[in-house]
C-alpha positions in Angstrom: 105.1 31.5 -95.8 102.9 34.2 -97.3 104.0 37.6 -98.7 101.5 40.5 -98.9 102.1 43.5 -101.2 100.7 46.9 -100.5 100.6 50.5 -101.7 98.4 53.6 -101.7 97.4 55.9 -104.6 95.5 59.0 -105.4 95.2 61.0 -108.6 97.4 58.7 -110.6 96.4 60.2 -114.0 96.7 63.8 -113.0 100.1 63.3 -111.6 101.4 60.5 -113.9 102.0 57.8 -111.3 102.9 54.4 -112.8 100.6 52.6 -110.4 99.7 49.8 -112.8 103.3 49.0 -113.7 104.3 49.2 -110.1 101.8 46.6 -108.9 102.4 44.4 -111.9 106.1 44.4 -111.2 105.7 42.3 -108.0 102.6 40.2 -108.6 104.7 37.1 -109.3 106.3 37.2 -105.8 103.3 38.1 -103.6 100.3 36.1 -102.6 98.1 39.1 -102.3 98.3 42.8 -103.1 96.4 45.6 -101.3 95.8 48.8 -103.2 94.5 51.6 -101.0 92.7 53.9 -103.5 92.2 57.5 -102.2 89.4 59.9 -103.1 90.9 60.9 -106.4 89.8 63.9 -108.6 90.6 62.0 -111.8 89.6 58.6 -113.2 92.2 56.6 -111.2 89.5 54.0 -110.5 89.4 53.3 -114.3 93.1 52.4 -114.2 92.6 50.0 -111.3 90.0 48.1 -113.3 93.1 46.5 -114.9 93.2 44.2 -111.8 89.5 43.4 -111.6 90.0 39.8 -112.6 93.1 39.1 -110.6 92.2 37.4 -107.3 95.5 38.4 -105.7 94.6 42.1 -105.9 92.3 43.7 -103.3 91.3 47.4 -103.8 90.2 49.3 -100.7 88.8 52.8 -100.8 89.9 55.6 -98.5 89.4 59.3 -97.9 92.4 61.4 -97.1 92.2 63.2 -93.7 94.5 66.1 -94.4 93.2 68.1 -91.4 94.5 65.6 -88.9 97.6 64.7 -90.9 98.5 68.2 -92.1 102.3 68.6 -91.8 105.5 66.9 -92.8 103.8 64.7 -95.4 102.4 62.5 -92.6 99.2 61.8 -94.6 101.4 59.5 -96.8 102.5 57.6 -93.7 98.9 57.3 -92.4 97.7 55.9 -95.8 100.7 53.5 -95.9 99.8 52.2 -92.4 96.1 51.9 -93.4 97.0 49.8 -96.5 99.4 47.6 -94.3 96.5 46.9 -91.9 94.7 44.9 -94.6 97.8 42.6 -95.2 97.5 39.0 -94.0 101.0 37.7 -94.9 104.0 36.9 -92.8 106.0 39.6 -94.7 104.7 42.8 -96.2 106.2 44.2 -99.4 105.7 47.9 -99.8 106.0 49.8 -103.1 105.2 53.4 -103.4 103.1 54.3 -106.5 106.1 55.7 -108.4 108.4 52.7 -107.7 108.8 49.7 -110.1 110.6 46.5 -109.0 113.2 45.0 -111.3 112.2 41.5 -112.4 115.5 40.0 -111.2 114.6 41.0 -107.7 111.7 38.7 -107.3 113.5 35.3 -106.7 115.9 37.1 -104.4 113.0 38.4 -102.3 111.3 35.0 -102.2 114.4 33.2 -101.1 115.2 35.8 -98.4 111.7 35.8 -97.0 111.8 32.0 -96.7 115.3 32.0 -95.3 114.7 34.5 -92.5 111.0 33.6 -91.8 111.9 32.1 -88.3 114.8 34.4 -87.6 113.2 37.1 -85.4 116.4 39.1 -85.4 115.5 40.2 -88.9 112.6 42.7 -88.9 112.9 43.9 -92.4 114.8 44.0 -95.7 116.5 46.9 -97.5 116.3 47.1 -101.2 118.6 49.0 -103.6 117.5 52.0 -105.6 118.0 53.5 -109.1 116.5 57.1 -109.1 115.7 57.9 -112.7 115.5 61.6 -113.6 113.8 63.5 -116.4 113.7 61.3 -119.5 113.8 57.6 -118.4 117.5 57.4 -119.4 119.4 59.6 -116.9 119.6 58.9 -113.2 120.7 60.8 -110.0 124.1 59.4 -109.0 124.4 61.3 -105.7 123.8 59.2 -102.6 123.0 62.4 -100.7 120.1 63.6 -102.9 118.6 60.2 -103.5 118.7 57.4 -100.9 120.6 54.3 -102.2 118.8 51.8 -99.9 115.4 51.8 -98.2 113.2 49.5 -96.2 110.6 48.0 -98.4 109.8 44.6 -96.8 108.8 44.3 -93.2 107.4 41.7 -90.8 103.7 41.9 -90.4 103.8 43.1 -86.8 101.4 45.7 -85.2 104.3 47.7 -83.7 106.0 48.3 -87.1 104.6 51.6 -88.6 105.3 53.8 -91.5 107.3 56.8 -90.4 107.6 60.5 -91.2 106.4 61.0 -94.8 106.3 57.2 -95.5 109.9 57.0 -96.8 110.7 54.4 -94.2 109.4 52.2 -91.3 110.0 52.2 -87.5 109.2 50.3 -84.4 106.6 52.5 -82.5 105.2 50.8 -79.4 101.7 51.9 -78.3 101.4 54.2 -81.3 98.6 56.8 -81.0 97.8 56.6 -84.7 98.5 60.3 -85.3 102.1 61.3 -84.6 104.1 59.9 -87.5 106.9 62.3 -86.8 107.5 60.8 -83.3 111.1 59.7 -82.6 111.2 59.4 -78.8 110.7 55.8 -77.5 110.8 54.4 -81.0 113.6 52.5 -82.7 115.0 51.5 -86.0 114.3 48.1 -87.6 117.0 45.5 -87.8 117.4 44.8 -91.5 119.2 42.6 -94.1 120.3 44.3 -97.4 119.1 42.4 -100.4 120.7 42.4 -103.8 117.3 43.5 -105.3 116.6 46.7 -107.2 113.7 49.1 -107.2 113.5 51.8 -109.9 112.1 55.1 -108.7 110.2 57.1 -111.4 109.1 59.9 -109.1 111.5 62.3 -110.8 111.1 60.8 -114.3 107.6 61.7 -115.5 105.9 64.0 -117.9 107.0 67.6 -116.9 103.5 68.9 -117.3 102.2 66.4 -114.8 105.3 66.9 -112.6 104.5 70.6 -112.2 101.0 69.7 -111.0 102.3 67.0 -108.7 104.7 69.4 -107.1 101.9 71.8 -106.3 99.9 69.0 -104.6 103.0 67.7 -102.8 103.9 71.1 -101.4 100.3 71.4 -100.1 100.6 68.1 -98.2 103.8 69.3 -96.5 102.4 72.8 -95.7 101.0 73.2 -92.1 98.0 75.2 -93.4 97.4 72.7 -96.3 97.3 75.4 -98.9 98.7 74.8 -102.4 101.6 76.9 -103.6 101.6 78.6 -107.0 102.4 76.2 -109.9 103.9 76.5 -113.4 103.0 75.0 -116.8 105.8 72.4 -116.8 108.7 71.4 -114.6 112.2 72.2 -115.7 114.5 69.3 -115.0 117.5 71.3 -116.0 120.5 70.2 -118.1 120.1 66.4 -118.2 123.5 65.9 -119.8 125.1 66.7 -116.5 123.8 63.4 -115.1 124.9 60.0 -116.1 123.0 57.6 -118.4 121.8 54.4 -116.8 123.6 51.5 -118.5 121.8 48.5 -117.0 118.5 46.8 -117.8 115.2 48.2 -116.8 112.2 46.5 -115.1 110.2 44.5 -117.6 107.0 46.0 -116.1 108.2 49.5 -117.1 109.3 48.9 -120.7 105.9 49.7 -122.4 105.6 52.9 -120.4 109.1 54.0 -121.2 108.6 53.3 -124.9 105.7 55.8 -124.8 108.0 58.7 -123.8 106.5 61.8 -125.5 107.8 64.9 -123.7 111.1 65.6 -125.5 109.9 69.1 -126.2 109.8 69.9 -122.5 113.3 68.8 -121.5 116.8 70.0 -122.4 120.4 68.9 -122.5 122.2 72.2 -122.2 122.0 75.3 -120.0 121.7 75.5 -116.3 122.2 72.4 -114.0 119.4 70.2 -112.7 117.7 71.6 -109.5 118.8 68.8 -107.2 120.5 70.9 -104.6 123.3 69.3 -102.6 124.8 67.3 -105.4 126.6 70.4 -106.8 127.9 71.9 -103.6 131.7 71.5 -103.0 131.2 69.6 -99.8 128.9 67.0 -101.3 130.9 66.7 -104.5 133.9 65.7 -102.3 131.8 63.3 -100.2 130.3 61.7 -103.4 133.9 61.2 -104.7 135.0 59.5 -101.6 131.9 57.3 -101.4 132.1 56.2 -105.1 135.9 55.9 -105.6 137.4 55.2 -102.2 134.7 53.3 -100.2 133.1 51.8 -103.3 130.7 49.5 -101.3 127.6 51.6 -101.0 128.5 53.1 -97.6 127.6 56.7 -97.0 129.3 59.4 -95.0 126.4 60.8 -93.0 122.9 61.0 -94.5 119.5 59.7 -93.6 119.7 56.0 -92.5 116.6 54.8 -90.6 117.6 51.2 -90.1 120.2 49.0 -88.4 122.0 46.8 -90.9 122.7 43.4 -89.4 126.5 42.9 -89.7 127.4 40.8 -92.7 123.8 40.4 -93.7 123.5 40.9 -97.5 121.4 38.3 -99.4 122.0 37.6 -103.1 
């Protein structure tokens, strides 16, 4: 049984992506790791030299075709699919460049991949998420702003493709290689939920880099591919309105977190964080029911691009 890891990256330094920590966090569970390195405007290649002497890591260069993949963030899905195409394992473990795996997840992942290797009903595994916000200490506790689970391990099959803006995966038979927004004649993957945690640092990065990243991100989602106006730094809002994370953090992230140096650009008073739905009356009520009545991770509505196999949670 072989596990391949894969990801894509572009402009890691400009936009403060923890790509090195992300890859390191899973190297002990994969047999190979594919990094698809885009045509960066910064010195991202220098960061990737970190892995030059590791035989498990293969770095492949790519050029982003933002003319073909110019709406809905589909360039992210196309780059994900391209990285996946270099994987040779039975299972493919995908981490986005702002995601870091908790060290306790690795043995859970290894056991599950072995256990379900020959069970073709299982097409992928869901992992659990902590979405850090602002300062490495607070996190987003709304299941409707930040997804609680997502598919991050899939079988290495040619009909399984990244979908939409690469948040998830889907079965797409006879895929044309272009329409990553397609839903007709596709289907959700049958998945097992693992007791394994991924920490998402996409909303927990230097506010000066975050402002630049948002400009580039908006351009990728814009049909005409033109950047929107930016600001000097991103205002995360009043972080004291969000809870502090009380558990342990990924070992691979500890050094990065200790280097936190943007306290002058964040605040713990004033207006609320700009995370939309969490503060509306409807979603506060839904959040309360999910957390205090259901209390098992189930959501009322929300995006769920998978079929959870009944009773299938692996610890």
